[in-house]
C-alpha positions in Angstrom: 15.2 -5.1 166.1 17.7 -2.3 166.8 17.3 0.8 164.8 20.4 1.7 162.5 21.5 4.7 164.7 21.1 2.4 167.8 23.3 -0.2 166.0 25.8 2.1 165.1 26.4 3.5 168.7 26.4 -0.1 169.8 29.2 -1.1 167.4 31.0 2.1 168.2 31.1 1.3 171.9 32.3 -2.3 171.1 35.0 -0.8 168.7 36.1 1.7 171.3 36.9 -1.1 173.8 39.2 -3.1 171.0 43.0 -3.1 171.3 44.8 -1.4 168.6 45.8 -4.7 166.8 42.1 -5.9 166.5 41.2 -2.4 164.9 43.4 -3.3 162.0 41.4 -6.6 161.7 38.1 -4.6 161.9 39.3 -2.4 159.1 40.3 -5.3 156.7 36.8 -6.9 157.5 35.0 -3.7 156.9 37.0 -3.2 153.3 36.0 -6.9 152.5 32.5 -5.8 153.2 32.5 -2.9 151.0 34.1 -4.9 148.3 31.3 -7.5 148.4 28.8 -4.7 148.2 30.8 -3.2 145.0 30.8 -6.6 143.6 27.1 -6.9 144.1 26.4 -3.4 142.5 28.6 -4.3 139.4 26.4 -7.5 138.9 23.0 -5.5 139.4 24.3 -3.0 136.8 23.9 -5.8 134.0 20.3 -6.5 135.0 18.2 -5.9 132.1 21.2 -6.3 129.6 19.3 -9.0 127.6 15.9 -7.3 127.7 15.9 -6.2 124.3 17.8 -9.1 122.7 16.9 -10.6 119.5 14.8 -13.8 119.7 16.8 -15.5 117.1 20.0 -15.0 119.1 18.3 -16.2 122.2 17.3 -19.4 120.4 20.8 -19.8 119.1 22.1 -19.5 122.7 19.6 -21.9 124.3 17.8 -24.2 121.8 20.9 -24.7 119.4 23.5 -24.8 122.2 24.4 -28.4 122.0 24.5 -28.3 118.3 26.7 -25.2 118.3 29.1 -26.9 120.8 29.5 -30.1 119.1 30.2 -28.0 115.8 32.9 -26.1 117.9 34.5 -29.6 118.9 34.9 -30.6 115.3 36.9 -27.6 114.4 39.5 -28.6 117.1 39.7 -32.4 116.3 
């Protein structure tokens, strides 16, 4: 496998040979990659959010889920 520095050089050589219109496409693609990375970081920022949650609340969200949903349905009927 190529080292990161070698990979960057290889990518740079390929970019240098591209036409101007293709450079715009490459820039759009890189922006998408950055956005995906940002989204992953936002999601990971939530890791551990439920670590200290009260057991009664967890039970209410899981064990009693169907009962709570049905209770909510009756309110709308």
